[in-house]
N, C-alpha and C positions, 0 to 999 in steps of 0.2 A: 266612098272615096276611091278613085282609080289608082291602081298600082302600076299601070303601064306607062304613066308619065311621071316626070319628076319636076316638082316646083322649084324655082330658083331659091337658093339658100345664101344668106349673108352670114359670114363668119368674121369675127374680129378678135385678134389676139396679138400680143397679150394685153388684157385689161389688168393693170397693176393696182392692187389694193395695198396701200402702205400698212405695214404690220410690224410695228417696232418690237413686239414681244416674240417675234419669230426670227429664225436664223436669216431669212431673206424675205422680202415682200412677197405676198401671195399673188401669183399670176393665174389668170383665168382666160379661157377661150369661150366665147359666146357664139352660138350658132342658132339662127332663127330663119323661118321662112320670110321671104322679102315682103309678102303682101298680106299677111293675116294679123289680126288682133286677138286679144283674149287668150294669149298663149300659155298653156300649162307648162310647168317647168320640170325638167329632168336634171338632177345633179349626177354627174357621171364621175366615178372614181376609177382611175387607171390601175392596172395591175403592176407586177414587179418582175417582168420578164427580162431576158438577157439583152434586148435591144436598147440602144441609147435613147431613142426619141419616142418609141411607142408608149413607154411608161412616163408620159407627160401629157400636157394639154394637146400635143401634136398627134396622139394616138387615137385609135378607134374610129377612124373615118367611116368605115362601112356602116356602123351603127349611128354615129352622129349625123351624117348626111341624110340618112333615111328618116330618122326621127324628126329632124328639123324640116325636111321637105314635106313631111306629113303632119305638120302642125304643132310641134313642140319647140320650146326654147331649151337648148341643151347647154349647160354650164359645166365646164371641165377645168378643175384646178390642176396645177402641177404640184404634187405633194413633195415634201422634203426628201422623200426616199428616191426621187427620180435621179437617174444617172446624169441627166442634163445639168443638174445643179452641182454634182461632184462635191458634196459637203464633207467636212471633217467628220470622221467616224467616231470622234470622241463623245458625241452626244449620247446620254444614257438610253435614248430611244432608238438610236441608230442600230442597224441600217434601215429598218422598216418604218420607223416613226409611226407606230401603230395608233397612238392616241392623237398625235398631231394631225394625222390624216382626217379623222372624223371631225376634229376641230376646224380644219379647213372648210369642210362642208357647211358647218354651222356658221362660220364667219361669212361665207357667201350669202347665206340666207339673211344674216343680220345686216348685210350691206348691199341689198338689192337696189336701193336708191342710187348709190354710187355707180353701180354697174349700168343702170339705165341711163345715167347721165353720160357715161363714158362711151357708150355704143350709139352710133348715129341711128336715128329713127327707131329707137327702142322704147323711149319713155312712154309709159302708159299702156304698153302692149302686153305686159306680163300679168297672168292671172295668179296672184299670190295665194289664192285659196286652193290651188290644185298643184301640189308639189310632190314629186316622186324622187327616189334615189335609185341609182343603179351602179353596179360595180362588177368588175371581172377579176377573178382570182383574189389577190390581196385586196383589190378594190371591193370585192364582194364582202370581205370581212369588214371593211370600212363602212359600206352601206348597211350591213347588218346592225352595226352599233347604233345608227340613227333610227333603225326600225325597232330597237329595244333589246338586242343581244347585249350581253355584258361579259366582262372578264375581270380577273383579279390582278391588280398591278403588282408585278413581282418584286418591285423595290420596297414597297411598304405594306403590302397585304390588303389594301383597300379595294373594295368592289367599285368598278368604274361603270357608271351609267350615263351614256351620252344620247339617250333617246330624245328625239326632237318631235314635239307634237305637231309641228307644221308639216311634217311629212306624212302623206296619206297612203302611200303605196311604195313598193320596191321591187326591183328585179335583181336577183343574185345569180351571177353567171360564173359557173365553175368555182363557187365560193368554198372556202375551207369549212370543214365540219368540226365535230367536237374535239376536245383535247384529250387529256388523260392518256390512257393506254392506246389511243387511236393514232397518235402521232409517232413519227420516227424518233430514234434517239438523238439524231442531229437536231431536229426541231426542238425537242425538249431541252437540249443543252444550250442552243443558240437563240431560240425564239420562245422563251419560256412563257410569255403571255398567252400563247396558244393553248397551254395546258389547261387553263381555267375557262376556256370558251363556254358560255352558258346561253342557250337559246330559250330558256324557260320563260323569259319575260318579253320575248319578241312577238308582240301581239299584233303589230301592224300588218295588214295584208301584203303578201309578197308572192312573186313568181320565182321559184327556184329552178334554174336551168342546169342540168348535169349531163355530161356525156357518158355513155355506158362503157367507153374505153378510156376514160380519163383516170388512169391508175394513180398518177401523182406520187410515184414511189419515193420521191425525195421528201415528201411531206407526211405521208400516212402509210400505215401497215394494213389498212382495211380495203384498199382498192377503190374502184369507182363509186361504190355506194357511200363513201365518206362525204362526197359532195352533195348528197341528198339529206344530210343531217339537218340543215336549217329547216327543211320541210317537216321531217318526222319528229324533231325534238322541240318544235315551237308550238305554242297554242294559237288558237284562232284560225281565221280563214287563210288558207295557203293553197298554192297550186304548184305541182311538180311537173316539169317538162323534162323527160328523159330522152335525149337525142340518140338515135341509133347510129353506131359507128363513130361517134364524136369523141375526140380527145380534148386536151385542155384548151386548145384554141377555138373549139366549137366551129371548125371549118375555116377560120380566118377572120374573126371579128375585130382583132386588134389593129389590123391594117391591111392594105391591098398588097398581095404577093410578098408577104414578109417571111424571112428565113425561119423565124421561130415557130411558125405554124406547122405542125406535124400532120395535120389532117386537112390540108387545103381542099375546100369543097364549096364553090360559089353557090350551089343550090342550097347547101346547109346554111350558109350565111344569110341567104335570102329568106329562108324560113325563120331564122332567129330574128332578123330584122322585123318581119311582119308580125310574128307571134308576140315579141316583146312590146312592140308598138300597140298591138291590139289589146294585150292584157292591160296596159296602162290606160288606154282609152276607156275600157269598160270599167276599170276600178275608179277612175277619176270622174267618169260621167255615168252614173248608175242608169241602167237601161240601154246603154249603147251596145249594139250587137257585134261589134268588131271582134271580140274574143271568141264568141260563139261561132261566128262564121269562119274565122281563121283556123281555129283549132279543129273544127269539123273537116275543113278542106285539107289541112296539112298533116293531121295525125289520125285520119281515118282511112281505111282501105288498105290494099296490099302494097301501095307505094308510100305509106306513112313515113314521115321523117322522124317520128318519135311517138312517145306515149304520154298521155296526160293523166295525172292523178289529182284529185281535189279533196280537201278536207275542210270542215267548218268548225 
């Protein structure tokens, strides 16, 4: 597949899924290539940055446009934590709505028929046997739950398991690591669900992407290595991509020319685009050479954008 040309992309939003048991109806953006069928699916969970609209279905255009132009159907919900909704903070899950986020993703999978009906020229084009999840920052935590990670609900002490067997692979971008003594006092006090994060049952294959300068000092006392925990602390086949010089924005994946990106780097974004796409291609289509070729080109030699580690 050529990376020098871009196929036309059709994006439709908001696709509104009536959800009576939710504070507001679930809104989804759907992005697909105009002319292809048999589309594998990526569910993308947004992060929780300071911008108003990047943390919603309006964010992550650099990734969404690339993935869709190269053959994926990308489905993006606006989670209840989004500043675009400006919800009352009295909800016990507020402000991050940590469980609701994962339930949004599951709802989308449960209601693909409605989504296909709502989007022009989409019916029959989705390959429901090839589904991946991806998420950045807090969205990485959301994606990890569908891959098998768990946490203990602080309100009642129950273990929460939201793993979805329909999901075959994942991409965790600058995702949170383990809890316990790894998180800051502020996180322990205000986001106590993080304390019990457990990757020991996250068996679904995943690519963990971490920046070697992503200290996230407001979240963790461990520095950049914290974001590699989903790789080191989970069982099964996992791949770790450590990006050299990258901070939390990984070069600017949440949007074009956005203020919250502290490490603006179009070349790094281009590498993340291709490597994440290639990983999912090769996971969802066994024998596909996309990951082998992309990782050799972009992480080998003196001009490597990062380092790849693999475990089985």
